[in-house]
C-alpha positions as CSV (number, residue, x, y, z in Angstrom):
1,M,6.1,-19.2,-7.3
2,P,6.7,-15.4,-7.1
3,D,7.5,-13.9,-3.7
4,L,7.9,-10.4,-2.2
5,D,11.3,-10.0,-3.6
6,D,9.7,-10.3,-7.1
7,V,7.1,-7.8,-6.0
8,T,9.8,-5.4,-4.9
9,R,11.7,-5.7,-8.2
10,F,8.6,-5.2,-10.2
11,L,7.6,-2.1,-8.2
12,A,11.0,-0.6,-8.4
13,D,10.9,-0.8,-12.2
14,E,8.2,1.9,-12.5
15,T,8.2,3.9,-9.2
16,G,5.8,1.6,-7.5
17,L,3.1,1.8,-10.1
18,A,0.4,-0.9,-9.6
19,T,-3.3,-1.5,-9.7
20,V,-5.1,-2.0,-6.3
21,S,-8.5,-3.7,-6.1
22,T,-11.0,-3.9,-3.3
23,V,-14.5,-5.2,-3.1
24,Q,-17.4,-2.8,-2.7
25,A,-20.4,-3.4,-0.4
26,D,-22.5,-4.5,-3.5
27,G,-19.9,-7.1,-4.5
28,R,-18.4,-5.1,-7.4
29,V,-14.7,-4.7,-7.6
30,L,-13.1,-1.3,-7.4
31,S,-9.7,-0.9,-9.1
32,T,-7.4,2.1,-9.2
33,V,-3.8,2.9,-10.1
34,V,-1.5,3.7,-7.1
35,N,2.1,3.7,-6.1
36,C,3.2,1.2,-3.5
37,G,6.2,-0.4,-2.1
38,V,7.3,-3.3,0.2
39,V,8.0,-2.3,3.8
40,D,8.2,-3.9,7.2
41,H,4.9,-3.6,9.1
42,P,5.5,-1.2,11.9
43,K,3.8,-3.5,14.5
44,T,4.7,-7.0,13.4
45,G,8.0,-6.5,11.5
46,D,6.7,-8.7,8.7
47,R,7.2,-7.6,5.2
48,C,4.0,-6.3,3.5
49,V,2.9,-4.3,0.4
50,A,2.0,-0.7,1.4
51,L,0.5,2.4,-0.2
52,V,-0.5,5.8,1.1
53,S,-4.2,6.6,0.5
54,R,-6.1,9.8,0.5
55,G,-8.3,9.9,3.7
56,G,-11.6,10.0,1.7
57,A,-10.8,7.2,-0.8
58,A,-13.5,4.6,-1.2
59,R,-10.9,1.7,-0.8
60,L,-10.5,2.7,2.9
61,G,-14.2,2.1,3.6
62,H,-14.0,-1.2,1.8
63,V,-11.1,-2.4,3.9
64,R,-12.8,-1.2,7.1
65,R,-15.7,-3.4,6.1
66,G,-13.4,-6.4,5.7
67,S,-12.5,-6.4,2.0
68,E,-9.2,-8.0,1.2
69,V,-6.9,-6.1,-1.1
70,T,-5.3,-7.3,-4.4
71,I,-2.3,-5.4,-5.8
72,A,-1.3,-6.3,-9.3
73,V,1.9,-5.2,-11.0
74,R,2.5,-5.7,-14.7
75,R,5.7,-5.0,-16.5
76,G,5.5,-6.0,-20.2
77,W,4.1,-9.6,-20.4
78,R,5.2,-10.4,-16.8
79,W,3.1,-9.8,-13.8
80,V,2.7,-10.5,-10.1
81,G,-0.3,-10.1,-7.8
82,V,-0.5,-10.0,-4.1
83,T,-3.7,-10.6,-2.2
84,G,-4.4,-10.4,1.5
85,P,-6.0,-8.6,4.4
86,A,-5.1,-5.0,4.9
87,E,-4.5,-2.9,8.0
88,L,-5.1,0.8,8.0
89,I,-3.1,3.2,10.1
90,G,-4.1,6.9,9.9
91,P,-6.0,9.7,11.5
92,S,-9.3,7.8,11.3
93,D,-7.7,4.4,11.9
94,E,-5.6,4.8,15.0
95,V,-3.4,1.9,16.1
96,D,-2.0,1.4,19.6
97,G,1.7,2.3,19.6
98,I,1.5,4.5,16.4
99,D,1.4,8.1,17.4
100,A,1.3,11.1,15.0
101,E,5.1,11.1,14.7
102,A,5.3,7.4,14.0
103,L,2.5,7.8,11.3
104,R,4.5,10.7,9.8
105,L,7.6,8.6,9.5
106,L,5.6,5.5,8.2
107,L,4.0,7.6,5.5
108,R,7.5,8.8,4.4
109,E,8.8,5.2,4.5
110,I,6.0,4.0,2.2
111,Y,6.5,7.0,-0.1
112,A,10.3,6.2,-0.4
113,A,9.6,2.5,-0.9
114,A,7.3,3.4,-3.8
115,G,10.0,5.3,-5.4
116,G,8.9,8.7,-4.3
117,V,11.3,11.6,-3.9
118,H,10.3,15.0,-2.7
119,D,12.3,18.2,-2.5
120,D,10.5,19.5,0.6
121,L,9.6,16.7,3.1
122,D,8.1,19.2,5.5
123,E,5.6,20.2,2.7
124,Y,5.0,16.5,2.0
125,D,4.2,16.0,5.8
126,R,1.9,18.9,5.8
127,A,0.0,17.7,2.7
128,M,-0.4,14.2,4.3
129,V,-2.0,15.6,7.4
130,E,-4.3,18.0,5.3
131,D,-5.4,15.1,3.2
132,G,-6.0,12.7,6.1
133,R,-3.6,10.3,4.4
134,T,-3.7,6.7,5.7
135,A,-1.2,3.9,5.4
136,V,-2.7,0.7,3.8
137,L,-0.5,-2.3,4.7
138,V,-1.4,-5.5,2.9
139,S,-0.3,-8.8,4.4
140,P,0.6,-11.1,1.5
141,E,-1.5,-14.3,2.0
142,R,-1.2,-15.2,-1.7
143,I,1.3,-14.2,-4.4
144,I,0.8,-15.4,-7.9
145,G,2.1,-14.4,-11.3
146,N,4.5,-15.4,-14.1
147,S,7.5,-13.7,-12.8
148,P,10.6,-16.0,-12.5
149,S,12.0,-16.0,-9.0
C-alpha cells in the first residue's frame, strides 16, 4: 500500500501538481488542479497533505460543511490518492494558537512543500493576506494507488 512518503515523492516530481476533489451541497464532486505538499500539522504534529486556497474558493465552503477531501496525484501510469477530513486555517477559519504570524509562516511552509519558490516573500505574504488565503490540511485516512512503496 502507498503511504505519505509515496505522496511526497509524487508531488515533488511536478512541483506539487495534483487534483483536489470535494463534494458540493448537491452531491456533485468538484475537482480542481492545485499545488500541494506534505507538511506537519501545526497543531497535532501529524503529517498531512496541505494546500493553500484562495479565500473565496468553493472548496472551502464544502470543507466547512463537512466534505472530505481527496487529493489525486498522477505521474505517467502511476498514481496515488489521499482521502480524509480537512481542517482549514485562515482569516475566516481561525484556530486557537494560530495567530496571523503563525498563519503567515504556515502558508509559506505549504508553498515551499509544494515546490514553490518566490523571489520576494514579502510580496508573497502581502498577496496571501489580500486574497484571504487559507491553509487546507488533509488528514490522510485512506491512501490508495499503484505506486510501489
